Structures are given as structure tokens and as C-alpha cells.
N, C-alpha and C positions, 0 to 999 in steps of 0.2 A: 499621544502617540507612543510614548515610552512604555506606558501601562499596556497598550495593545501588543507591543513587541515582546514585553515580558510574558504576557498570557500566551501568545504564539509559542514562545520558547517552552514554557511549562506544559503547553499541549503536546508539542513535540517530543519532550522528555517522556510522557506516557505512551507515545507511539514506540519510542525506542525501548521503553521497558516491556511492553507488550511483545515486540518481536524477540526481544531476549528470553521472554517466557517461552514462546514457541520454540526457540532453539532448545530450551531446557528440556521442555517436555518431549521434543523430538529425540534429544541425545538419550534421555532416559527411558524412551520407548513408551510414554504414557499416552498411547492413542486416544484414550477415553476423554483426555483433557485438551487435545489438539484443536478440536472444533471450537472449543469454548475460548481459548487463547487467540485464535485467528479471529473469531467475532469481536473480542475485545480489541485487538490490533486495527481492524477495520473501522470500529466505532470512533477510535482515535483519529484515524486518518480522515474520516469524515469530519470530525471536529475540526481537524487542521484546516481541510478545505473551507469550512464555514467561517473560520477566522480570517481566511484569505478572500472571504466574499466570492468563492469560485464555486462553480457546479462541477462535481467531481465527475459525474457522467460526461460532461462537455469536455473535460480535461482528458480523460481517458480515451473517448472516441477521436479527440484531435491528436493525441499521441500514437494510438493504434487503431488507424481508420479502416481495419479489415483486410490489410494485405500486408505481405512481407516487406519488411524495412529493406531487405538486400535486393530480392528479385522483382518485387512490386506485384507479384501475383496474388490472387486472393487465396489460393491454396500453395504454400511455398513450393517452388521447383528447384530450390537450392540444392546443389551436389553436397551431400555430406562426406567429409573426408575422414 
């Protein structure tokens, strides 16, 4: 169990690193590297879901079921202030 937790932490550190790299290339306006860094971050997020024995698609669809969290409509009807 401890090894599983440590492995999960190691994977999550990679996610954090890749998100940092996205921030860096964005700040430096290195648009040619942005897609590569986003792909790296997503790959590590998928690895995190795998370590949790979770289906990422199911997690996303459960969290974002195709309607606004505030007004509940499929196409948000919230008034922008």
C-alpha cells in the first residue's frame, strides 16, 4: 500500500511539473511547444487516473454532465456580470 501511495505521489509530481512547463512556455510565448506540453500533462493525468483505477472519461462526464453547474441548462443561460 505504501509503495502504491508513493508511486501515485511520484506520478502527480510529473503532472505538476508538466503544468509548470505549460505555464513557462505560455509566459515565454513559445506557442510551438504549447501543444507538446499540454499532451505531456494530459498523459500524466491519464497515468494518475490509471493509478487510481479510475476511468478518466467516466470521471469527467460525471463532473461535467453537459450542463452548466449554475443554471443547469445545456447551453449556459447565466447572466454575465
